[in-house]
N, CA, C and O of each residue as an XYZ file, in Angstrom:
760
protein
N      22.276     43.348     17.480
C      22.872     43.139     15.333
C      22.617     41.305     15.491
O      22.411     40.715     16.552
N      22.700     40.719     14.194
C      22.768     39.261     14.196
C      24.134     39.112     13.466
O      24.304     39.724     12.412
N      25.152     38.292     14.005
C      25.699     37.542     13.328
C      25.491     37.100     11.711
O      24.351     36.795     11.362
N      26.289     37.074     10.993
C      26.282     36.091     10.052
C      26.104     34.281     10.065
O      25.747     33.415      9.267
N      26.512     34.343     11.255
C      26.527     32.366     11.233
C      24.625     32.637     11.942
O      23.676     32.108     11.364
N      24.450     33.449     13.112
C      23.432     33.133     13.851
C      21.956     33.446     11.929
O      21.228     32.578     11.448
N      22.094     34.772     11.490
C      21.126     34.687     10.501
C      21.433     33.685      9.472
O      20.546     33.164      8.796
N      22.910     33.360      9.323
C      22.047     31.762      8.360
C      21.410     30.808      9.128
O      20.878     29.817      8.629
N      21.437     31.124     10.715
C      20.041     29.425     11.223
C      18.984     29.769     11.443
O      18.080     28.982     11.726
N      18.772     31.660     11.325
C      17.630     32.535     11.080
C      17.242     31.851      9.592
O      16.984     30.651      9.679
N      17.163     32.412      8.272
C      17.022     31.458      7.059
C      16.816     30.372      7.426
O      15.764     29.823      7.097
N      17.467     29.920      7.977
C      16.719     28.174      7.632
C      15.331     27.563      7.320
O      14.935     26.698      6.539
N      14.287     29.008      8.993
C      13.832     28.796      9.131
C      12.752     29.304      7.582
O      11.527     29.318      7.698
N      13.173     29.536      6.755
C      12.473     28.993      5.496
C      11.953     28.253      4.849
O      11.184     28.358      3.893
N      12.435     27.330      5.451
C      12.730     25.348      4.680
C      11.711     25.279      5.319
O      10.780     25.613      4.586
N      11.159     24.861      6.930
C       9.747     24.292      7.371
C       8.472     25.376      6.920
O       7.363     24.981      6.560
N       8.821     26.622      7.006
C       7.698     26.802      6.468
C       7.044     26.833      4.855
O       5.876     27.075      4.549
N       8.146     26.520      3.982
C       8.072     26.106      2.741
C       7.551     24.262      2.556
O       7.005     23.740      1.583
N       7.999     23.578      3.969
C       7.854     22.344      4.106
C       5.891     22.278      4.384
O       5.086     21.388      4.108
N       5.691     23.725      5.069
C       4.256     23.591      5.506
C       3.405     23.854      4.813
O       2.378     23.175      4.817
N       3.598     25.164      3.816
C       3.216     25.288      1.848
C       2.848     24.929      1.254
O       1.769     25.208      0.732
N       4.127     23.489      0.856
C       3.629     22.621      0.185
C       2.468     21.314      0.092
O       1.709     20.670     -0.633
N       3.069     21.531      1.586
C       1.496     19.961      2.347
C       0.273     21.060      2.035
O      -0.744     20.556      1.560
N       0.259     22.746      2.285
C      -1.775     23.631      2.677
C      -1.852     24.016      0.741
O      -2.845     24.567      0.265
N      -0.054     23.403     -0.546
C      -1.081     23.686     -2.001
C      -1.609     22.147     -1.992
O      -2.636     22.296     -2.653
N      -1.557     20.533     -1.611
C      -1.931     19.410     -1.963
C      -3.272     19.602     -1.182
O      -4.399     19.438     -1.650
N      -2.959     19.968      0.054
C      -4.408     20.118      0.668
C      -5.695     20.619      0.111
O      -6.880     20.295      0.021
N      -5.238     21.147     -0.071
C      -6.076     22.971     -1.205
C      -7.050     22.107     -2.184
O      -8.198     21.764     -2.468
N      -5.648     22.034     -2.471
C      -6.084     20.994     -3.846
C      -7.255     20.046     -4.238
O      -8.000     20.056     -5.218
N      -7.176     19.219     -3.150
C      -8.006     17.931     -2.932
C      -9.236     19.158     -2.074
O     -10.040     19.389     -2.978
N      -9.454     19.552     -1.471
C     -10.534     20.516     -0.743
C     -10.300     19.384      0.565
O     -11.054     18.583      1.118
N      -8.885     19.754      0.745
C      -8.798     18.993      2.094
C      -7.928     19.790      3.091
O      -7.118     19.247      3.843
N      -8.193     21.329      3.032
C      -8.122     22.254      3.925
C      -7.346     22.024      5.424
O      -6.217     22.065      5.914
N      -8.944     21.716      5.849
C      -8.814     21.073      7.123
C      -7.956     20.530      8.336
O      -7.660     20.736      9.513
N      -7.675     19.335      6.782
C      -5.727     18.728      7.320
C      -4.980     18.716      7.573
O      -4.249     17.793      7.931
N      -4.679     21.021      7.395
C      -4.153     21.920      7.949
C      -3.844     22.146      9.675
O      -3.354     23.041     10.364
N      -4.262     21.186      9.843
C      -4.059     21.523     11.280
C      -3.548     20.606     12.161
O      -3.000     20.817     13.243
N      -3.785     19.516     11.577
C      -2.968     17.731     11.911
C      -1.655     19.230     12.444
O      -1.561     20.418     12.137
N      -0.678     18.057     13.572
C       0.404     18.540     14.503
C       1.071     18.854     13.794
O       1.355     20.047     13.688
N       1.784     17.588     12.743
C       3.104     17.779     12.207
C       2.765     19.357     10.787
O       3.519     20.311     10.596
N       1.954     19.183     10.354
C       1.656     20.176      9.374
C       1.710     21.875      9.836
O       2.517     22.702      9.414
N       0.815     22.062     10.633
C       1.353     23.253     11.225
C       1.902     24.027     11.962
O       1.979     25.226     12.227
N       2.418     22.692     12.347
C       4.063     22.773     13.375
C       5.006     22.307     12.497
O       5.714     21.595     13.210
N       5.553     22.266     11.120
C       6.067     22.782      9.862
C       6.024     24.753     10.735
O       6.695     25.383     11.552
N       4.956     24.950      9.986
C       4.769     26.668      9.575
C       5.609     27.082     11.057
O       6.755     27.520     11.152
N       4.792     26.836     11.973
C       4.989     27.418     13.792
C       6.816     27.185     13.524
O       7.542     28.150     13.768
N       7.530     25.687     12.953
C       8.658     25.970     13.700
C       9.589     26.700     12.798
O      10.667     27.104     13.234
N       9.179     26.916     11.389
C       9.957     28.269     10.395
C      10.052     29.451     10.943
O      11.031     30.197     10.929
N       8.163     29.760     11.836
C       8.600     30.891     12.046
C       9.441     31.129     13.294
O      10.110     32.145     13.487
N       9.311     29.802     14.352
C      10.342     29.788     14.996
C      11.487     30.460     15.843
O      11.922     30.966     16.877
N      11.625     29.989     14.379
C      13.961     29.866     14.192
C      13.326     31.465     13.782
O      12.808     32.180     14.641
N      13.450     31.835     12.488
C      13.318     32.840     11.785
C      13.040     33.948     12.238
O      13.082     35.004     11.606
N      12.574     33.730     13.959
C      11.618     34.787     14.283
C      12.924     34.897     15.725
O      13.118     35.873     16.448
N      13.463     33.879     15.755
C      14.111     33.113     17.193
C      13.331     33.772     18.447
O      13.584     34.704     19.211
N      12.310     32.894     18.310
C      11.126     31.732     19.301
C      11.838     31.138     19.518
O      12.476     30.632     18.595
N      12.190     30.810     21.018
C      13.098     29.853     20.649
C      12.093     28.426     21.537
O      12.321     27.240     21.299
N      11.120     28.860     22.442
C       9.772     28.047     23.384
C       8.813     27.614     21.968
O       8.575     26.448     22.285
N       8.125     27.801     20.637
C       7.664     28.091     19.342
C       8.564     26.985     18.983
O       7.963     25.921     18.835
N      10.527     26.910     18.704
C      10.754     25.967     18.263
C      10.681     24.618     18.973
O      10.406     23.478     18.597
N      10.936     25.024     19.833
C      11.235     23.693     20.737
C       9.993     22.682     21.074
O       9.884     21.456     21.052
N       8.844     24.080     21.491
C       7.936     22.906     21.552
C       7.085     22.343     20.022
O       6.476     21.279     20.129
N       7.053     23.258     18.260
C       6.934     22.146     17.413
C       8.019     20.763     17.417
O       7.576     19.651     17.132
N       9.445     20.966     17.764
C      10.229     20.247     17.530
C       9.844     19.113     18.376
O       9.816     18.053     17.752
N       9.539     19.033     19.618
C       8.944     18.005     20.216
C       8.375     17.115     19.709
O       8.703     15.948     19.494
N       6.533     18.286     19.288
C       6.303     17.919     18.325
C       5.686     17.152     17.163
O       4.682     16.610     16.700
N       7.474     17.603     16.945
C       7.753     16.111     15.337
C       8.160     14.847     15.858
O       7.767     13.684     15.769
N       8.975     15.394     16.367
C       8.620     13.546     16.883
C       7.649     12.149     17.353
O       7.892     10.965     17.117
N       6.896     12.531     17.832
C       5.991     11.086     17.991
C       5.202     11.572     16.999
O       4.086     11.062     17.103
N       5.301     12.654     15.685
C       4.477     12.900     14.763
C       5.005     12.169     13.180
O       4.492     11.797     12.125
N       6.157     12.245     13.725
C       7.176     11.335     12.455
C       6.637      9.480     12.783
O       6.588      8.559     11.967
N       6.405      9.473     13.815
C       6.180      8.007     15.002
C       4.814      7.093     13.912
O       4.710      5.957     13.449
N       3.806      8.596     13.880
C       2.785      8.000     13.891
C       1.853      8.214     12.390
O       0.751      7.850     11.979
N       3.323      9.248     11.728
C       3.095      9.056     10.203
C       3.106      8.127      9.078
O       2.541      7.952      7.999
N       4.615      7.260     10.319
C       5.020      6.154      9.067
C       4.216      5.295      9.599
O       4.313      4.223      9.002
N       3.356      5.261     10.568
C       2.299      4.056     11.281
C       0.990      3.517     10.192
O       0.514      2.543      9.609
N       0.814      5.431     10.522
C      -1.048      5.544      9.637
C      -0.242      5.632      8.350
O      -0.094      4.672      7.593
N       0.272      6.844      8.148
C       0.253      7.206      6.818
C       1.040      6.610      5.905
O       0.532      6.091      4.911
N       2.512      6.600      6.134
C       3.614      4.956      5.036
C       2.987      3.716      5.248
O       2.843      3.046      4.225
N       2.482      3.117      6.538
C       2.136      1.876      6.448
C       1.231      2.234      5.306
O       1.541      1.627      4.281
N       0.505      2.803      5.215
C      -1.232      2.039      4.582
C      -1.136      2.152      3.140
O      -1.740      1.442      2.335
N      -0.005      3.482      2.761
C       0.402      3.546      1.432
C      -0.047      4.923      0.696
O      -0.248      5.070     -0.509
N      -0.140      5.788      1.612
C      -0.373      6.861      1.109
C       0.538      7.835      0.858
O       0.055      8.966      0.813
N       2.154      7.712      0.613
C       2.584      8.164      0.341
C       2.562      9.606     -0.573
O       2.047      9.662     -1.689
N       3.447     11.170      0.346
C       2.812     11.887     -0.485
C       4.218     12.656     -0.305
O       4.768     12.540      0.790
N       4.968     13.598     -1.517
C       6.286     13.866     -1.842
C       6.172     14.600     -0.621
O       6.875     14.335      0.355
N       5.140     15.700     -0.634
C       4.978     17.028      0.896
C       4.915     16.936      2.313
O       4.998     17.618      3.335
N       4.561     14.726      1.530
C       3.928     14.999      3.336
C       5.356     14.636      4.123
O       5.671     14.706      5.311
N       6.254     14.113      2.631
C       7.441     13.503      3.959
C       8.248     15.373      3.887
O       8.929     15.954      4.732
N       7.920     15.683      2.948
C       9.347     16.885      3.692
C       8.413     17.562      4.820
O       8.815     18.719      4.947
N       7.468     17.347      5.582
C       6.462     18.011      6.160
C       6.847     17.163      7.263
O       6.377     17.710      8.261
N       7.587     15.887      7.677
C       7.739     15.392      9.272
C       9.106     14.496      8.553
O       9.534     13.656      9.343
N       9.767     14.527      7.364
C      11.352     13.993      8.000
C      12.287     14.857      7.594
O      13.340     14.348      7.977
N      12.628     16.242      6.839
C      12.754     17.316      6.700
C      12.650     18.599      7.398
O      13.479     19.509      7.373
N      10.989     18.549      8.328
C      11.055     18.952      8.893
C      11.125     18.840     10.542
O      11.038     19.720     11.398
N      11.295     17.570     10.637
C      11.835     16.803     11.943
C      13.830     17.196     12.092
O      14.416     17.762     13.014
N      14.277     16.739     11.065
C      15.985     17.285     11.398
C      15.519     18.480     10.601
O      15.494     17.911      9.510
N      15.105     19.798     10.315
C      15.097     20.531     11.104
C      15.558     21.648     12.560
O      16.307     22.497     13.042
N      14.222     20.644     12.701
C      13.817     20.794     14.514
C      14.697     20.799     15.577
O      14.836     21.533     16.555
N      15.626     19.172     14.901
C      16.949     18.439     15.371
C      17.831     19.623     15.693
O      18.242     20.124     16.740
N      18.000     19.940     14.128
C      19.303     20.802     14.052
C      18.716     22.172     15.014
O      19.531     22.675     15.788
N      17.422     22.708     14.954
C      17.329     23.926     15.797
C      17.916     23.533     17.032
O      19.098     23.698     17.333
N      16.788     22.860     17.927
C      17.249     22.580     19.289
C      19.324     22.558     19.688
O      20.046     22.987     20.588
N      19.519     21.766     18.350
C      22.006     21.628     18.674
C      21.527     23.095     18.585
O      21.188     23.167     19.766
N      21.213     24.429     18.049
C      21.444     24.997     17.434
C      20.733     26.282     18.804
O      21.024     27.474     18.714
N      19.992     25.844     19.745
C      19.432     26.423     20.623
C      19.147     26.149     21.524
O      18.462     26.980     22.121
N      19.470     24.767     22.282
C      19.555     24.221     23.485
C      18.292     23.112     23.427
O      18.004     22.432     22.442
N      17.576     23.100     24.800
C      16.786     22.628     25.778
C      15.693     23.699     26.453
O      15.756     24.860     26.048
N      14.721     23.368     27.438
C      13.935     23.891     27.738
C      13.545     23.081     29.243
O      13.308     21.885     29.068
N      13.471     23.426     30.300
C      13.172     22.878     31.101
C      12.081     22.589     30.975
O      11.854     21.401     30.748
N      11.114     23.393     31.053
C       9.600     23.891     30.169
C       9.464     24.280     28.292
O       8.740     25.160     27.829
N      10.310     23.413     27.535
C       9.609     22.370     26.847
C       8.271     21.864     27.550
O       7.375     22.707     27.504
N       7.928     20.641     28.209
C       7.175     20.034     27.845
C       5.683     20.920     28.559
O       4.554     21.149     28.126
N       6.134     21.113     29.358
C       4.945     22.478     29.169
C       4.547     22.572     28.149
O       3.768     21.882     27.492
N       5.138     23.557     27.939
C       4.518     24.749     26.277
C       3.170     23.216     25.441
O       1.941     23.181     25.391
N       4.509     21.992     24.835
C       3.843     21.235     24.811
C       2.569     20.968     24.297
O       1.822     20.816     23.331
N       2.891     21.024     26.387
C       1.180     19.802     26.797
C      -0.103     21.396     25.822
O      -1.032     21.226     25.032
N       0.382     22.516     26.299
C      -0.222     23.887     26.292
C      -0.793     23.571     24.705
O      -1.919     23.371     24.248
N       0.400     23.625     24.189
C      -0.399     23.723     22.399
C      -0.814     22.153     22.629
O      -1.745     22.171     21.824
N      -0.818     21.066     23.030
C      -1.611     20.244     22.373
C      -3.114     20.153     22.608
O      -3.947     19.589     21.899
N      -3.398     21.206     24.403
C      -4.808     20.955     24.774
C      -6.148     21.858     23.206
O      -7.239     21.643     22.679
N      -4.522     23.266     23.135
C      -4.967     24.330     22.857
C      -5.174     23.499     21.158
O      -6.307     23.478     20.677
N      -4.410     23.087     20.654
C      -5.229     22.555     18.746
C      -6.254     21.201     19.431
O      -6.694     20.632     18.432
N      -6.519     20.849     20.048
C      -7.300     19.650     19.919
C      -7.946     20.912     20.383
O      -7.288     21.584     19.589
N      -8.770     21.928     21.074
C      -9.698     22.861     21.084
C     -10.468     23.224     19.734
O     -11.598     22.892     19.377
N      -9.329     24.154     18.973
C      -9.251     24.235     18.124
C     -10.142     23.346     16.738
O     -11.136     23.591     16.056
N      -9.036     22.116     16.829
C     -10.024     21.310     16.100
C     -11.757     20.495     16.137
O     -12.729     20.277     15.414
N     -11.101     20.226     17.922
C     -12.480     20.200     17.876
C     -13.729     21.687     18.028
O     -14.632     21.924     18.830
N     -13.323     22.241     17.121
C     -14.333     24.032     16.614
C     -15.010     24.107     15.691
O     -16.213     24.084     15.431
N     -13.615     24.251     14.944
C     -13.545     24.570     13.458
C     -13.289     23.106     12.726
O     -13.715     23.264     11.582
N     -12.917     22.100     12.827
C     -12.778     21.290     12.025
C     -14.104     19.692     11.619
O     -15.044     19.360     12.342
N     -13.744     19.120     10.458
C     -15.516     18.714     11.034
C     -15.633     16.880     11.510
O     -14.762     16.045     11.264
N     -16.894     16.632     12.200
C     -16.297     14.669     12.670
C     -15.857     14.081     12.103
O     -15.203     13.162     12.595
N     -15.957     14.268     10.532
C     -15.899     13.321     10.183
C     -14.237     13.743      9.865
O     -13.497     12.760      9.892
N     -13.688     14.799      9.629
C     -12.077     14.604      9.518
C     -11.580     14.311     10.660
O     -10.651     13.562     10.359
N     -11.589     14.402     11.676
C     -11.268     14.454     12.624
C      -9.541     14.370     13.038
O      -8.750     13.500     13.402
N      -9.519     15.771     12.749
C      -8.548     16.211     13.107
C      -7.369     16.541     14.649
O      -7.441     17.487     15.433
N      -6.287     15.289     14.652
C      -5.845     15.864     15.897
C      -6.519     14.180     16.719
O      -6.097     13.673     17.758
N      -7.681     13.637     15.784
C      -9.300     13.617     16.751
C      -9.652     13.950     17.785
O      -9.475     13.678     18.973
N     -10.008     14.376     17.382
C     -10.556     16.415     18.268
C     -12.070     16.287     18.857
O     -12.694     16.881     19.736
N     -12.501     14.710     17.512
C     -13.699     15.040     18.086
C     -14.364     13.334     18.367
O     -15.285     13.226     19.177
N     -13.828     12.067     17.648
C     -13.750     10.943     18.131
C     -12.986      9.462     18.761
O     -11.856      9.397     19.244
N     -13.195      9.222     18.725
C     -12.679      7.671     19.186
C     -11.682      7.600     17.736
O     -12.232      7.708     16.640
N      -9.622      7.337     17.882
C      -9.106      6.777     16.748
C      -9.623      5.598     16.378
O      -9.897      4.830     17.300
N      -9.871      5.176     15.067
C     -10.278      3.854     14.595
C      -9.552      2.459     15.073
O     -10.067      1.435     15.523
N      -7.955      2.831     14.777
C      -7.270      1.685     15.658
C      -7.832      1.628     16.638
O      -8.272      0.480     16.686
N      -8.198      2.294     17.736
C      -8.423      1.714     19.483
C     -10.189      1.504     19.586
O     -10.776      0.548     20.092
N     -10.656      2.451     19.081
C     -12.274      1.796     18.986
C     -12.763      0.864     19.443
O     -13.990      0.775     19.456
N     -11.907     -0.193     19.996
C     -12.433     -1.806     20.293
C     -11.725     -1.194     21.804
O     -11.563     -2.025     22.698
N     -11.540     -0.541     21.922
C     -10.509     -0.374     23.618
C     -11.447      0.579     24.212
O     -11.842      0.719     25.369
N     -11.771      1.371     22.821
C     -12.766      2.936     23.711
C     -13.563      2.600     23.164
O     -13.502      2.222     21.994
N     -14.669      2.647     23.943
C     -16.644      2.420     23.723
C     -17.285      4.356     24.150
O     -18.433      4.662     23.828
N     -16.574      5.156     24.690
C     -17.164      6.405     24.806
C     -15.610      7.501     24.351
O     -14.485      7.195     24.746
N     -15.853      8.585     23.596
C     -14.453      9.674     23.322
C     -13.747      9.693     25.022
O     -12.920      9.260     25.824
N     -14.699     10.448     24.766
C     -13.451     10.887     27.629
C     -13.486     10.711     27.225
O     -13.585     11.377     26.194
N     -13.460      8.529     27.335
C     -12.554      7.614     28.213
C     -10.657      7.828     27.291
O      -9.530      7.590     27.727
N     -11.295      8.541     25.488
C     -10.624      7.579     24.874
C      -9.290      9.139     25.261
O      -8.070      9.264     25.366
N     -10.424      9.949     25.341
C     -10.114     11.369     26.217
C      -8.947     11.401     26.962
O      -7.800     11.612     26.567
N      -9.305     11.196     27.949
C      -8.052     11.152     29.106
C      -7.483     10.233     28.860
O      -6.832     10.644     27.900
N      -7.327      9.676     28.934
C      -6.179      8.564     28.378
C      -5.257      8.999     27.231
O      -4.241      9.341     27.836
N      -5.021      9.188     25.887
C      -4.440     10.106     25.532
C      -4.351     11.141     26.119
O      -3.761     11.865     25.318
N      -4.545     11.706     26.994
C      -4.153     12.968     27.167
C      -3.133     12.482     28.335
O      -2.008     12.960     28.197
N      -3.284     11.705     29.356
C      -2.401     10.934     30.032
C      -1.551     10.925     29.685
O      -0.561     11.526     30.101
N      -1.691      9.987     28.480
C      -0.026      9.835     27.636
C       0.812     10.823     27.387
O       1.981     11.101     27.657
N      -0.458     11.488     26.551
C       0.702     13.084     26.166
C       1.404     13.633     27.020
O       2.462     14.227     26.819
N       0.947     13.494     27.862
C       1.218     14.447     29.013
C       2.942     13.468     29.795
O       4.022     14.056     29.850
N       2.797     12.323     30.174
C       3.390     11.698     30.175
C       4.624     11.545     29.091
O       5.765     11.986     29.236
N       4.158     10.883     28.083
C       5.223     11.150     27.504
C       6.072     12.920     26.457
O       6.996     12.971     25.645
N       5.155     14.064     27.055
C       6.103     15.016     26.543
C       7.289     14.973     27.840
O       8.476     14.911     27.522
N       6.981     15.001     28.977
C       7.960     15.191     29.636
C       8.828     14.455     29.567
O      10.013     14.772     29.458
N       8.209     12.907     29.638
C       9.565     11.448     29.258
C      10.826     12.727     27.873
O      11.904     13.315     27.781
N       9.909     12.499     27.362
C      11.021     13.614     25.941
C      11.349     14.655     26.018
O      11.659     15.558     25.240
N      11.260     14.490     27.198
C      11.712     17.008     27.228
C      12.973     16.002     28.489
O      14.162     16.323     28.476
N      12.623     15.197     29.166
C      13.773     14.320     29.924
C      15.188     14.017     28.577
O      16.343     14.440     28.516
N      14.633     13.390     27.951
C      15.923     12.894     26.635
C      16.516     14.007     25.894
O      17.729     13.995     25.683
N      15.710     15.063     25.437
C      16.214     15.806     24.401
C      17.317     16.355     25.752
O      18.539     16.220     25.702
N      16.450     17.077     27.092
C      17.635     16.983     27.559
C      19.559     17.121     28.061
O      20.446     17.934     28.321
N      19.244     15.557     27.918
C      20.447     14.444     27.978
C      21.019     15.155     26.918
O      22.027     15.813     27.176
N      20.418     15.154     25.359
C      21.176     15.401     24.405
C      20.843     17.323     24.164
O      21.951     17.858     24.198
N      20.493     17.663     24.096
C      20.849     19.131     24.100
C      20.081     20.265     24.967
O      19.021     20.882     24.866
N      21.329     20.209     26.005
C      21.705     20.645     27.723
C      20.892     21.863     27.218
O      20.762     22.253     26.057
N      20.017     22.727     29.154
C      19.771     24.670     27.820
C      21.068     24.957     27.648
O      21.930     24.157     28.010
N      21.543     26.798     26.753
C      22.766     26.451     26.536
C      23.077     27.714     27.535
O      24.252     28.042     27.705
N      21.913     28.493     28.262
C      21.946     29.867     28.474
C      20.693     29.767     29.058
O      19.736     29.936     28.303
N      20.376     29.425     30.755
C      19.583     28.533     31.587
C      18.738     30.252     31.565
O      19.061     30.872     30.551
N      18.097     30.768     32.179
C      17.621     32.435     32.717
C      16.763     32.199     33.520
O      16.489     31.026     33.261
N      15.974     32.581     34.538
C      15.474     31.776     35.448
C      13.961     32.923     35.008
O      12.928     32.383     35.404
N      13.735     34.073     34.427
C      12.598     34.903     34.702
C      12.623     34.975     32.417
O      11.998     35.814     31.768
N      13.725     33.586     31.655
C      13.654     34.236     30.100
C      12.252     33.515     29.816
O      12.140     32.473     30.462
N      11.013     33.867     28.895
C      10.899     33.110     27.519
C      10.859     32.264     27.065
O       9.915     31.473     27.075
N      12.444     32.103     26.216
C      12.456     31.687     25.796
C      12.256     30.287     26.229
O      12.271     29.377     25.401
């Protein structure tokens, strides 16, 4: 049976789901629904599901992606003046909920691995199901901001994949210092 305290925590998963739905309504109204596959947008929905159903590995991996997502959002979206209220909730609200969740459930030594697998899976999904022009999660072409540095997509992709892999392990190390494992179990899927 779930305690009242744990139930309140699980119910807090509704917030990132609402943040995701807010973004979905926004993108649907603009006929840009493929943008829901950006790491932070879909991540909010998955974060909410992870919290609500107690899927700790899902909660951790989505929180890990919301951290660099905030930096990217601040630089490319807010910095360019394209501020949207639903986007604020998806990035700031989602990250706050993710950090709160990490505080409650603790970290895991598998967070980086799960986050890296999710990166490659979502890259593939975006490559298969989104347009070249949308370039969701830079799955199709070199990002405009670094097009002078990379003359071929494969070079950009290898470099960004390497940065993601290293970055996720560094982020895992930092997060485990702040949110150590609460109940490490040898063969736990959480």
